[in-house]
C-alpha positions in Angstrom: 290.2 101.5 280.7 294.0 102.0 281.3 295.9 99.1 279.9 299.3 100.7 279.6 302.1 98.4 280.6 299.9 95.3 280.9 300.3 92.1 279.0 297.6 90.3 277.1 296.8 88.0 280.0 296.5 90.9 282.4 294.2 92.8 280.0 291.9 89.8 279.7 291.8 89.4 283.5 290.5 92.9 283.8 287.7 92.4 281.4 284.4 91.6 283.2 282.9 88.2 282.2 279.1 88.4 282.1 277.7 86.5 285.1 275.3 84.5 282.9 278.3 82.8 281.2 279.5 81.4 284.5 276.3 79.5 285.2 276.8 75.7 285.5 276.0 73.5 282.5 273.2 71.9 284.4 271.3 75.2 284.7 271.8 76.0 281.0 270.5 72.5 280.1 267.4 73.1 282.3 266.8 76.5 280.6 267.3 75.2 277.0 265.1 72.1 277.6 262.1 74.5 277.7 262.6 75.3 274.0 261.4 73.1 271.2 263.7 71.2 268.9 263.2 73.7 266.1 264.1 76.7 268.3 267.2 75.0 269.5 268.5 74.1 266.1 267.5 77.4 264.4 268.6 79.9 267.1 269.7 78.7 270.6 272.7 76.8 269.5 274.0 79.7 267.6 274.1 82.2 270.5 277.5 81.2 271.9 279.9 78.3 272.2 278.6 77.4 275.7 275.0 77.0 274.4 276.2 75.1 271.3 278.2 72.7 273.5 275.1 72.1 275.7 272.8 71.7 272.7 275.0 68.9 271.3 274.7 66.8 274.5 272.5 63.7 273.8 270.6 64.4 277.1 269.2 67.5 275.5 267.4 65.3 272.9 265.6 62.8 275.2 262.4 64.7 274.3 262.0 65.9 270.7 258.9 68.2 270.5 258.0 69.3 267.0 254.3 69.2 267.5 253.0 72.8 267.4 255.8 74.8 266.0 254.4 78.4 265.5 257.5 80.3 264.4 258.4 81.5 261.0 257.2 79.3 258.1 259.6 76.5 257.3 259.2 74.0 254.4 258.0 70.5 255.6 261.1 68.9 254.2 263.3 71.2 256.2 261.4 70.3 259.4 262.0 66.6 258.5 265.7 67.2 258.1 265.8 68.9 261.5 264.0 66.0 263.1 266.5 63.5 261.6 269.3 65.7 262.9 267.7 65.8 266.4 267.5 61.9 266.3 271.2 61.7 265.4 272.1 64.0 268.3 270.1 61.9 270.7 272.4 58.9 270.1 269.5 56.6 270.7 268.5 58.2 274.0 265.2 59.8 272.9 262.3 58.6 275.0 259.5 61.0 273.9 258.9 62.4 270.4 256.0 64.5 269.1 255.6 64.8 265.3 252.9 66.7 263.2 252.0 67.2 259.6 255.5 67.3 258.1 256.4 63.7 259.1 256.7 61.3 256.2 256.5 57.5 256.2 260.3 57.4 255.7 260.9 59.7 258.7 258.7 57.5 261.0 260.7 54.4 260.0 263.9 56.4 260.6 262.7 57.2 264.1 261.7 53.6 264.8 265.1 52.3 263.6 267.1 54.7 265.8 265.0 55.1 268.9 264.9 51.8 270.7 264.4 53.5 274.0 261.4 55.5 272.9 258.6 55.3 275.4 256.1 57.8 274.1 255.1 58.6 270.5 252.6 61.3 269.5 251.5 61.7 265.9 248.6 63.2 263.9 246.3 61.8 261.3 248.6 63.2 258.6 251.4 60.9 259.9 249.2 57.9 260.5 247.6 58.0 257.0 251.0 58.0 255.3 251.9 54.9 257.2 248.6 53.1 256.7 247.9 50.0 258.8 250.8 47.8 257.8 253.4 50.6 258.2 252.0 51.6 261.5 252.2 48.0 262.8 255.9 47.8 261.6 256.8 51.1 263.3 255.3 50.1 266.7 256.9 46.6 266.5 260.3 48.2 266.1 259.8 50.1 269.4 260.2 47.6 272.2 260.1 50.2 275.0 257.0 52.0 273.8 254.5 52.5 276.6 252.5 55.6 275.5 250.8 56.5 272.2 248.9 59.6 271.3 247.0 59.9 268.0 244.8 62.7 266.6 242.1 61.8 264.1 243.5 58.4 263.5 241.5 55.2 263.9 243.3 52.0 264.9 241.5 49.1 263.3 240.7 45.8 265.1 243.1 44.0 262.8 245.9 46.4 263.8 245.2 45.9 267.5 245.2 42.1 266.9 248.5 42.3 265.1 250.0 44.4 267.9 248.4 42.6 270.8 251.6 41.0 271.9 253.7 44.2 271.4 251.1 46.2 273.4 250.5 43.9 276.3 252.5 46.3 278.6 251.1 49.6 277.3 250.3 52.1 280.0 248.8 55.1 278.2 246.7 55.6 275.1 245.2 58.8 273.7 242.8 58.7 270.7 241.5 62.2 270.0 239.0 62.9 267.3 238.6 66.3 265.8 236.9 65.6 262.5 233.4 64.0 262.2 233.7 60.5 260.8 230.6 58.5 259.9 230.6 55.0 261.4 228.1 52.1 261.1 226.5 50.5 264.1 229.0 47.6 263.7 232.0 49.9 263.9 231.2 52.3 266.7 232.6 50.0 269.4 235.4 48.6 267.4 238.2 50.6 269.0 236.8 50.2 272.5 236.5 46.4 272.2 240.0 46.1 270.8 241.4 48.2 273.6 239.7 46.0 276.2 241.1 42.9 274.6 244.6 44.1 273.7 245.7 46.5 276.5 245.2 44.8 279.9 248.0 46.8 281.6 246.6 50.2 280.5 246.6 52.8 283.3 245.6 55.9 281.4 243.0 56.1 278.5 241.8 59.2 276.7 239.1 58.8 274.1 238.0 62.2 272.9 234.8 62.3 270.8 234.8 58.5 270.4 231.6 56.9 269.1 231.5 54.0 271.6 228.3 53.1 273.5 227.8 51.5 276.9 228.9 48.2 275.4 232.3 49.6 274.5 232.7 51.3 277.9 231.7 48.1 279.8 234.3 46.1 277.8 237.0 48.7 278.7 236.1 48.6 282.4 236.2 44.8 282.4 239.3 44.4 280.2 241.5 47.1 281.7 241.4 46.6 285.5 244.5 48.8 286.1 242.9 52.0 284.8 243.4 55.0 287.1 242.5 57.7 284.5 239.7 57.7 282.0 238.8 60.6 279.8 235.7 60.2 277.6 234.8 63.8 276.9 232.7 64.1 273.8 231.7 60.4 273.9 228.0 61.3 273.7 226.8 57.8 272.9 227.7 56.7 276.4 224.9 56.8 278.9 226.3 56.4 282.4 223.9 54.4 284.6 224.4 53.5 288.2 226.2 50.3 287.5 228.8 51.8 285.2 229.2 54.8 287.4 229.9 52.8 290.5 232.2 50.4 288.6 234.3 53.1 287.2 234.6 55.0 290.5 235.8 51.9 292.3 239.4 52.0 290.9 239.6 54.9 288.5 240.8 58.0 290.4 240.5 60.5 287.5 237.3 60.4 285.4 236.2 62.9 282.8 232.6 62.4 281.6 231.1 62.9 278.2 229.6 66.3 278.9 232.6 67.7 280.9 234.3 70.9 279.6 236.9 70.5 276.9 239.0 73.1 278.7 242.6 72.0 279.0 242.2 69.6 276.0 245.6 69.7 274.2 246.0 68.9 270.5 
């Protein structure tokens, strides 16, 4: 390039700016939203000043997904630090957070204290067991906007439901997914179903994967949750759908997955 006799400003004006740098911020935000929190913090924000500026915007952290991170191995405490950093960046605007094995009791309380607008919480048995019943109740009670809960391999006891009944009266979606085999007595197999029926009258979406409930539990849910539009009971092999239950569920539930339906599409 011939720059003889040109000033610095003229030289810069002749340099070609890559077209991708001229994209509006909204498009960059849309692209970066498709990455998980770990990928944004580890790599994306370090690409250029434009990306870093976008990644610092609180709107980028309305959803914090740290569920199935499959990149290079990172120590659990580093993942916890990243999650806390993401919560800080959200400035209280996070509405959906998904946490897995690395989450400690302290982290879950940290989330609850700083995420008053949180509407959906997804955690695994590892997180739930660290909280125990009392801690879990305290976390949920600190989240006044919570409408959706997704748990894997975690059993909510009747006492926990009872303690949270007032807090959960507006709940819209509940997912309880069992992976491990857990032995339950005949007195316990319908415990969750009966508690759901009593405590969650506004429920619209219910997923009970591999639950041990029988027809008694299902009947209670159909009676106690009249607003259900989606019911997933795949793997609930103790349920025997007779004509009464089948007709009752089909009356107002638009999306029904039956015990022997394929597990295809089942997301952990």
